[in-house]
C-alpha positions as CSV (number, residue, x, y, z in Angstrom):
1,X,-57.4,56.7,-165.4
2,X,-53.8,55.7,-166.2
3,X,-54.8,52.1,-167.1
4,X,-52.4,51.3,-169.8
5,X,-49.4,52.8,-168.0
6,X,-50.1,51.0,-164.8
7,X,-50.9,47.7,-166.5
8,X,-47.7,47.8,-168.5
9,X,-45.6,48.8,-165.5
10,X,-47.0,45.7,-163.7
11,X,-46.3,43.6,-166.8
12,X,-49.9,42.4,-167.1
13,X,-51.7,41.7,-170.3
14,X,-55.1,43.3,-171.0
15,X,-56.6,39.8,-170.7
16,X,-55.0,39.3,-167.2
17,X,-56.5,42.6,-166.0
18,X,-59.8,41.7,-167.5
19,X,-59.9,38.3,-165.8
20,X,-59.0,39.8,-162.5
21,X,-61.7,42.5,-162.8
22,X,-64.3,40.1,-164.2
23,X,-64.5,42.0,-167.5
24,X,-63.9,41.2,-171.2
25,X,-60.5,42.0,-172.7
26,X,-62.1,44.3,-175.2
27,X,-63.5,46.4,-172.4
28,X,-60.0,47.0,-171.1
29,X,-58.8,47.8,-174.6
30,X,-61.6,50.3,-175.2
31,X,-60.9,52.0,-171.8
32,X,-57.2,52.3,-172.6
33,X,-58.0,53.9,-175.9
34,X,-60.4,56.4,-174.4
35,X,-63.3,54.9,-176.4
36,X,-65.2,53.7,-173.4
37,X,-66.1,55.7,-170.3
38,X,-66.5,53.1,-167.5
39,X,-69.0,53.3,-164.6
40,X,-67.6,54.0,-161.2
41,X,-68.0,50.4,-160.1
42,X,-66.0,49.3,-163.1
43,X,-63.3,51.7,-162.2
44,X,-63.1,50.2,-158.7
45,X,-63.0,46.7,-160.2
46,X,-60.1,47.7,-162.4
47,X,-58.2,49.5,-159.6
48,X,-58.6,46.3,-157.5
49,X,-57.4,44.1,-160.4
50,X,-54.3,46.4,-160.7
51,X,-53.9,46.7,-156.9
52,X,-53.8,50.5,-157.0
53,X,-55.7,53.2,-155.2
54,X,-57.4,56.3,-156.6
55,X,-54.4,58.6,-156.2
56,X,-52.2,56.4,-158.4
57,X,-55.0,55.5,-160.8
58,X,-55.9,59.2,-161.5
59,X,-52.5,60.8,-161.1
60,X,-52.3,63.6,-163.7
61,X,-56.0,63.8,-164.3
62,X,-57.7,67.2,-164.3
63,X,-61.2,68.6,-164.9
64,X,-62.1,71.7,-166.8
65,X,-65.5,73.1,-167.8
66,X,-66.7,72.4,-171.3
67,X,-69.3,74.8,-172.6
68,X,-70.9,72.6,-175.2
69,X,-72.1,69.9,-172.8
70,X,-72.6,69.7,-169.0
71,X,-70.2,67.9,-166.8
72,X,-66.9,68.9,-168.3
73,X,-64.1,66.6,-169.6
74,X,-61.2,64.7,-168.2
75,X,-57.7,65.4,-169.6
76,X,-55.1,62.6,-169.2
77,X,-51.6,62.9,-170.5
78,X,-52.4,65.3,-173.2
79,X,-55.5,63.5,-174.4
80,X,-59.1,64.6,-174.0
81,X,-61.5,61.9,-173.0
82,X,-65.3,62.7,-173.1
């Protein structure tokens, strides 16, 4: 998810997004850093807080198979997120 890019473009702080989504600011920070993989309901809460749909939220995301563990990985803007 392009959380940091979208949040910054809308000139919102992590705390503002967290408040709107009913989450803690550190949760937003960890998601932006790729250190937390959110559940689908959390993703929808954050998309609602940012007023964006799935197309914008996941623009540039791709999936590729990963042999060492099932499910694959998501690659966003040159980063690998497990």
